[in-house]
GUZARO-269267 format. One line per field, with one value per residue (C-alpha): residue number from 1; residue in three letters; x, y, z. Coordinates in nm, 4 decimals. Example, Ala and Ser with C-alpha at 12.3 -4.5 7.8 and 13.67 -1.06 7.14 Angstrom:
// GUZARO-269267
n = (1,2)
res = (ALA,SER)
east = (1.2300,1.3670)
north = (-0.4500,-0.1060)
up = (0.7800,0.7140)
This chain:
// GUZARO-269267
n = (1,2,3,4,5,6,7,8,9,10,11,12,13,14,15,16,17,18,19,20,21,22,23,24,25,26,27,28,29,30,31,32,33,34,35,36,37,38,39,40,41,42,43,44,45,46,47,48,49,50,51,52,53,54,55,56,57,58,59,60,61,62,63,64,65,66,67,68,69,70,71,72,73,74,75,76,77,78,79,80,81,82,83,84,85,86,87,88,89,90,91,92,93,94,95,96,97,98,99,100,101,102,103,104,105,106,107,108,109,110,111,112,113,114,115,116,117,118,119,120,121,122,123,124,125,126,127,128,129,130,131,132,133,134,135,136,137,138,139,140,141,142,143,144,145,146,147,148,149,150,151,152,153,154,155,156,157,158,159,160,161,162,163,164,165,166,167,168,169,170,171,172,173,174,175,176,177,178,179,180,181,182,183,184,185,186,187,188,189,190,191,192,193,194,195,196,197,198,199,200,201,202,203,204,205,206,207,208,209,210,211,212,213,214,215,216,217,218,219,220,221,222,223,224,225,226,227,228,229,230,231,232,233,234,235,236,237,238,239,240,241,242,243,244,245,246,247,248,249,250,251,252,253,254,255,256,257,258,259,260,261,262,263,264,265,266,267,268,269,270,271,272,273,274,275,276,277,278,279,280,281,282,283,284,285,286,287,288,289,290,291,292,293,294,295,296,297,298,299,300,301,302,303,304,305,306,307,308,309,310,311,312,313,314,315,316,317,318,319,320,321,322,323,324,325,326,327,328,329,330,331,332,333,334,335,336,337)
res = (UNK,UNK,UNK,UNK,UNK,UNK,UNK,UNK,UNK,UNK,UNK,UNK,UNK,UNK,UNK,UNK,UNK,UNK,UNK,UNK,UNK,UNK,UNK,UNK,UNK,UNK,UNK,UNK,UNK,UNK,UNK,UNK,UNK,UNK,UNK,UNK,UNK,UNK,UNK,UNK,UNK,UNK,UNK,UNK,UNK,UNK,UNK,UNK,UNK,UNK,UNK,UNK,UNK,UNK,UNK,UNK,UNK,UNK,UNK,UNK,UNK,UNK,UNK,UNK,UNK,UNK,UNK,UNK,UNK,UNK,UNK,UNK,UNK,UNK,UNK,UNK,UNK,UNK,UNK,UNK,UNK,UNK,UNK,UNK,UNK,UNK,UNK,UNK,UNK,UNK,UNK,UNK,UNK,UNK,UNK,UNK,UNK,UNK,UNK,UNK,UNK,UNK,UNK,UNK,UNK,UNK,UNK,UNK,UNK,UNK,UNK,UNK,UNK,UNK,UNK,UNK,UNK,UNK,UNK,UNK,UNK,UNK,UNK,UNK,UNK,UNK,UNK,UNK,UNK,UNK,UNK,UNK,UNK,UNK,UNK,UNK,UNK,UNK,UNK,UNK,UNK,UNK,UNK,UNK,UNK,UNK,UNK,UNK,UNK,UNK,UNK,UNK,UNK,UNK,UNK,UNK,UNK,UNK,UNK,UNK,UNK,UNK,UNK,UNK,UNK,UNK,UNK,UNK,UNK,UNK,UNK,UNK,UNK,UNK,UNK,UNK,UNK,UNK,UNK,UNK,UNK,UNK,UNK,UNK,UNK,UNK,UNK,UNK,UNK,UNK,UNK,UNK,UNK,UNK,UNK,UNK,UNK,UNK,UNK,UNK,UNK,UNK,UNK,UNK,UNK,UNK,UNK,UNK,UNK,UNK,UNK,UNK,UNK,UNK,UNK,UNK,UNK,UNK,UNK,UNK,UNK,UNK,UNK,UNK,UNK,UNK,UNK,UNK,UNK,UNK,UNK,UNK,UNK,UNK,UNK,UNK,UNK,UNK,UNK,UNK,UNK,UNK,UNK,UNK,UNK,UNK,UNK,UNK,UNK,UNK,UNK,UNK,UNK,UNK,UNK,UNK,UNK,UNK,UNK,UNK,UNK,UNK,UNK,UNK,UNK,UNK,UNK,UNK,UNK,UNK,UNK,UNK,UNK,UNK,UNK,UNK,UNK,UNK,UNK,UNK,UNK,UNK,UNK,UNK,UNK,UNK,UNK,UNK,UNK,UNK,UNK,UNK,UNK,UNK,UNK,UNK,UNK,UNK,UNK,UNK,UNK,UNK,UNK,UNK,UNK,UNK,UNK,UNK,UNK,UNK,UNK,UNK,UNK,UNK,UNK,UNK,UNK,UNK,UNK,UNK,UNK,UNK,UNK,UNK,UNK,UNK,UNK,UNK,UNK,UNK,UNK,UNK,UNK,UNK,UNK,UNK,UNK)
east = (31.8908,31.5549,31.2173,31.0158,30.6417,30.4947,30.1348,30.1366,29.8372,29.6803,29.3571,29.2087,28.9312,28.5716,28.3957,28.5454,28.8932,28.9311,29.2249,29.1912,29.2891,29.6449,29.9108,30.1027,30.4566,30.7441,31.1064,31.4371,31.5609,31.8480,32.1938,32.1983,32.4544,32.6618,32.4292,32.1312,31.9393,31.7243,31.4205,31.1994,30.8410,30.6676,30.3395,30.1473,29.9101,29.5678,29.4530,29.1755,29.4451,29.5511,29.2184,29.2754,29.6221,29.4665,29.2661,29.3907,29.2146,29.4161,29.5593,29.8411,30.0769,30.1026,29.8598,30.0126,30.0865,29.9531,30.2178,30.3739,30.4070,30.1250,30.2300,30.1728,30.2963,30.4779,30.7022,31.0043,31.3464,31.6718,31.8177,32.1149,32.2723,32.5461,32.4348,32.5445,32.1783,32.0607,32.2197,32.1134,31.8404,31.7089,31.3322,31.2138,30.8822,30.7825,30.6346,30.7714,30.4980,30.2868,30.5775,30.7983,31.1196,31.1919,31.5162,31.5858,31.8350,32.0304,31.8640,31.5306,31.6582,31.5001,31.1577,31.1946,31.1938,31.4314,31.2439,31.3760,31.4615,31.2544,30.9901,30.8013,30.4669,30.3479,30.4706,30.1185,30.0649,30.3518,30.1316,29.8230,29.8022,30.1756,30.2111,30.0533,29.7011,29.7855,29.9853,29.6928,29.4610,29.7181,29.7862,29.4200,29.3297,29.6423,29.7385,29.4451,29.1411,29.2698,29.0029,28.9586,28.8376,28.4599,28.4026,28.2067,28.4075,28.2369,28.4440,28.3147,28.4366,28.5119,28.5853,28.8504,29.2245,29.2283,28.8886,28.9388,29.2623,29.1175,28.8325,29.0662,29.2936,28.9846,28.9083,29.2670,29.2196,28.9071,28.6443,28.3034,28.3472,28.0739,28.1649,27.9770,28.0155,27.8267,27.6450,27.5497,27.8589,28.0960,27.8997,27.9268,28.2994,28.3356,28.1550,28.2334,28.5947,28.7340,28.5531,28.3597,28.0768,27.8234,27.8072,27.5720,27.4952,27.4650,27.3017,27.0056,26.6946,26.6855,27.0579,27.0175,26.7879,27.0399,27.3157,27.1086,27.0390,27.4104,27.5134,27.2648,27.5111,27.6145,27.9457,28.2622,28.5054,28.4357,28.7075,28.5765,28.6704,28.3585,28.1952,27.8587,27.5398,27.7309,27.9388,27.6375,27.4487,27.7395,27.7937,27.4292,27.4898,27.7980,27.8140,27.9020,28.2780,28.3175,28.6261,28.6516,28.9620,28.8960,29.0901,28.9037,28.5939,28.5763,28.2087,28.3097,28.6228,28.4497,28.2021,28.2129,27.9671,28.0900,28.0279,27.7566,27.8816,27.6404,27.8795,27.6311,27.6381,28.0078,27.9127,27.6056,27.7977,28.1252,28.3090,28.6782,28.7360,29.0933,29.2088,29.5369,29.7683,30.0067,30.2802,30.2323,30.4243,30.7632,30.9045,30.6875,30.9304,30.7931,30.4320,30.5141,30.6974,30.3959,30.1628,30.3856,30.3826,30.0032,29.9685,30.2229,30.0568,29.7071,29.5782,29.5120,29.3859,29.5216,29.3517,29.4476,29.2703,29.5458,29.4769,29.7147,29.8952,30.0337,29.8172,29.5061,29.5903,29.3398,29.0378,29.1557,29.1582,28.7818,28.7307,28.7933,28.4698,28.2397,28.2996,28.4214,28.7173,28.7870,29.0770,29.3740,29.3604,29.7006,29.8210,30.0890,30.3293,30.5932,30.6931,30.9547,31.3115)
north = (8.0827,8.2468,8.0769,8.0700,8.0075,7.8836,7.8297,7.5177,7.4136,7.1054,7.0642,7.2454,7.4714,7.4316,7.7656,8.0066,7.9376,7.7870,7.7835,7.4045,7.4101,7.4963,7.3606,7.6202,7.4809,7.6242,7.5558,7.7375,7.9264,7.7578,7.9126,8.0969,7.9873,8.1882,8.3584,8.3673,8.6389,8.6117,8.8425,8.9215,8.9360,9.2525,9.2639,9.0208,9.1223,8.9587,8.9020,8.7080,8.5230,8.3605,8.1785,8.0684,7.9335,7.7060,7.5210,7.2598,7.4251,7.5332,7.8799,8.1146,7.9724,7.6177,7.5534,7.5525,7.1889,7.0177,7.0534,7.3589,7.6993,7.9169,8.1448,8.5148,8.8561,9.0271,9.3091,9.2565,9.3717,9.1923,9.0760,8.8808,8.8564,8.6619,8.7949,9.0770,9.1545,9.2562,9.4095,9.4032,9.6628,9.6557,9.6663,9.3969,9.2954,8.9693,8.6268,8.5875,8.3459,8.3088,8.2854,8.4933,8.4591,8.3894,8.2800,8.4266,8.2454,8.4475,8.2434,8.3940,8.7471,8.8946,8.7927,9.0325,9.4108,9.6161,9.9248,10.2516,10.1932,10.5006,10.5183,10.8233,10.6417,10.3964,10.0415,9.8943,10.1438,9.9742,9.6647,9.8638,10.1888,10.1921,9.8154,9.5437,9.6678,10.0119,9.8711,9.6489,9.9492,10.1578,9.9105,9.8179,10.1747,10.2713,9.9547,9.7095,9.9369,10.2947,10.5341,10.8683,11.2073,11.2294,10.8538,10.6642,10.4139,10.1591,9.9881,9.6898,9.6099,9.9810,10.0184,9.7455,9.7723,9.7686,9.9201,10.2247,10.3115,10.2343,10.4762,10.7517,10.6969,10.7198,11.0601,11.1721,11.0698,11.2845,11.0091,11.0008,10.7263,10.5051,10.2618,9.9486,9.8483,9.6731,9.8936,10.2574,10.3419,10.2215,10.4077,10.7308,10.6651,10.6427,10.9657,11.1811,11.0791,10.9390,11.1676,10.9117,11.0713,10.8071,10.4852,10.1874,9.9656,9.6132,9.5013,9.7325,9.5829,9.8265,9.8290,9.7532,10.0517,10.2618,10.1442,10.2492,10.5905,10.6413,10.5566,10.7479,10.7569,10.3932,10.2496,10.2901,10.1071,9.8397,9.7638,9.4274,9.2695,9.0711,8.8787,8.7078,8.9144,9.2416,9.1911,9.0828,9.3966,9.6231,9.4507,9.5157,9.8900,9.9089,10.1079,9.9472,9.8965,9.9220,9.7826,9.5541,9.5211,9.1832,9.1875,8.9349,8.7210,8.7244,8.6241,8.2699,8.2163,8.0549,7.8404,7.5560,7.7318,7.8283,8.1744,8.2086,8.1004,8.3262,8.5593,8.6810,9.0375,9.0575,8.9922,9.2163,9.5117,9.4264,9.4466,9.3986,9.1908,9.1351,8.9552,9.0622,9.0452,9.3046,9.0424,9.0937,9.4223,9.3465,9.6993,9.8603,10.1127,10.4082,10.3254,10.2699,10.6041,10.7801,10.6146,10.7151,11.0715,11.0765,10.9476,11.1938,11.4960,11.3805,11.3182,10.9573,10.8671,10.5386,10.3436,10.0160,9.7834,9.6307,9.3027,9.1495,8.8195,8.5548,8.2716,8.4715,8.4861,8.2173,8.3833,8.7366,8.6379,8.5808,8.9523,8.9979,8.8107,8.9329,9.3011,9.3811,9.5888,9.9018,9.9708,9.7359,9.4445,9.3641,9.1506,9.2768,8.9963,9.1967,9.5539,9.7136,9.6651)
up = (7.1161,7.0479,7.0878,6.7680,6.7624,6.4352,6.3282,6.1128,5.9057,6.0651,5.8671,5.5700,5.7067,5.6020,5.6177,5.8686,6.0015,6.3509,6.5884,6.5793,6.2114,6.3201,6.5514,6.7520,6.7655,6.9684,6.8834,6.9046,6.6024,6.4224,6.4091,6.0785,5.8208,5.5786,5.3303,5.5656,5.7524,6.0653,6.0771,6.3771,6.2509,6.3733,6.1795,5.9612,5.6856,5.7096,5.3511,5.1756,4.9860,5.3171,5.3121,4.9525,5.0359,5.3008,5.0342,4.7923,4.4972,4.1908,4.2581,4.1595,4.4251,4.5595,4.8473,5.1941,5.2741,5.5833,5.8540,5.6888,5.8557,5.7277,5.4465,5.5084,5.4079,5.6905,5.7994,6.0213,6.1437,6.0794,6.4112,6.2712,5.9290,5.7537,5.4176,5.1878,5.1064,5.4535,5.7615,6.1243,6.1786,5.8215,5.7779,5.5351,5.3838,5.2191,5.2828,5.6347,5.7451,6.0579,6.3027,6.5327,6.3328,5.9676,5.8059,5.4620,5.2429,4.9870,4.7111,4.8233,4.8880,4.5727,4.7057,4.9996,4.9856,5.1979,5.3136,5.4563,5.8207,5.9124,5.6377,5.7645,5.7945,6.0633,6.0088,5.9625,5.6785,5.4934,5.4746,5.3772,5.1841,5.1092,5.0706,4.8586,4.9295,4.7973,4.5078,4.4107,4.4036,4.2183,3.9402,3.9080,3.8165,3.6219,3.4325,3.4364,3.3998,3.3805,3.4993,3.3241,3.4521,3.4529,3.4435,3.7082,3.9116,4.1369,4.4062,4.6037,4.9574,4.9500,5.3222,5.3100,5.2653,4.8848,4.8123,5.0353,4.8535,4.5090,4.5668,4.6789,4.3789,4.1588,4.3095,4.2486,3.8841,3.8558,3.8535,4.0188,4.2796,4.4226,4.6988,4.8055,5.1698,5.4473,5.6973,5.7349,5.9427,5.6726,5.4067,5.6073,5.6453,5.2669,5.1902,5.4927,5.5595,5.2357,4.9938,4.7886,4.5902,4.6981,4.8970,4.8722,5.1709,5.0301,5.3555,5.2964,5.1426,4.8512,4.7761,4.4051,4.3634,4.5565,4.3214,4.0203,4.1749,4.2488,3.8907,3.6690,3.3779,3.4178,3.5332,3.3275,3.5568,3.8191,4.0730,4.1883,4.5215,4.6098,4.3244,4.3671,4.3699,4.4160,4.1042,3.8984,3.9993,3.9069,3.5706,3.4948,3.5397,3.3167,2.9965,2.6651,2.6555,3.0320,3.2067,3.5091,3.7263,3.8879,4.2133,4.4292,4.4758,4.8531,4.8579,4.7612,4.9724,5.2704,5.0768,4.8309,4.6032,4.2593,4.1181,3.8553,3.5141,3.3239,3.1428,2.8836,3.0215,2.9293,2.5680,2.5667,2.7124,2.5334,2.8628,2.9224,3.2368,3.3527,3.6625,3.8201,4.1207,4.2599,4.2098,3.8332,3.8643,4.0179,3.9697,4.2352,4.3839,4.1855,4.2706,4.6381,4.6547,4.5019,4.7528,5.0451,4.9135,4.8859,5.2426,5.3825,5.2233,5.3185,4.9674,5.0695,5.4156,5.5456,5.8206,5.9840,6.2227,6.4362,6.6154,6.8684,6.9139,6.6827,6.8277,6.7328,6.3616,6.2506,6.4101,6.3305,5.9635,5.9831,6.0438,5.6725,5.6049,5.8838,5.8211,6.1734,6.0613,5.8615,5.6304,5.6424,5.8882,6.0388,6.3267,6.5630,6.6484,6.8366,6.9174,6.6964,6.8091)
C-alpha cells in the first residue's frame, strides 16, 4: 500500500493563500478496482484559476468544497492499471489534484490526456508552453482574436506562462508585439530573450506614457491577463474595431474589489471583447503538436520556474501574484519513475 498525501481545503482564503487554509492529510491509497487507474503525480501546474476555485463565487467549474482535495492540473505516470484506457508507464495529464496519487475511473478517462511516454521536451514544459498555457495563448491569437501581420499586439503579464507564449506566437504571426510586465529585469527578458519589440514596466511611474510611446499606431489586439488599471490603459490605446482576447483578470483574484464597470470605451472604439478558456477547444492535439514543434526548433523559448514539495503548494501559488517567477510556475511533487 502506498502513502498518499492530500491537501484538502480547510477555509476559503482571504487575500493571499496560507498553509493554514489547508489540511495536509495522509492516508494509504485504496486498492484500485476494475476500470480504474492509479497515477503517481509528478508535477502540478500553479495557475491563477487555482485561486478562483478556492472561492465560492460563481465560476466556470464548481468551487472546491471545504474538506475536498484541492483541484489542480497535473502531470503523472501510471503506476497501476486495471483499465483499457491506460497502461502502466503511461504519461497522463489532467486534473490530478494536489496529492501524491490520483485514481482515474474509466468514466473520467476522457478528461485525461495520454501523452507520448518520451515527449522530447522537459516534463514541466508539457504544463507550460506545450500544455494548457501554450494552448491558451495559441487559441487566443488564432481563434478568439486572430492577429494579422503588421498589427500591434499588446500582451499583459507578458513574462508569465501564457503571456510569454502569446507574445512569441504574435511575432511568429508577423505582428509588432508589446509586452507589459513588472520590473526592468522582466522587461529586458521580453525584448532581449523573447524577441518582443517593446516592453512596458507597469511598476514605473511613467508607465502609461511608455505604453503610448510603444504603440504609436494604436493597439489592434489586446491579449489581456491582468485587468484593472493595466487593461483600462490598453483599451484606451486601441484602434477602432480592435479585438480583445480576455484570458484573465489576475489583478482582482486576491481582493474583494470588483473591476470597473465603465465599459464606455468598448462602445466608443467599437471593440470586440471575448472571454475564453483553453477547455473551450477540446480537439487540441494539432495545436499541441505545433507548439511542441516550435519549442523543439527554437522558434518559441519555453521557461519554467520549478518549486519543490507538495506541502508548499499553497504558498507557492502566491508567487503568481507577487511576480517572483518567470515563465510557467510548476511544483515538483516527485521525480519521474
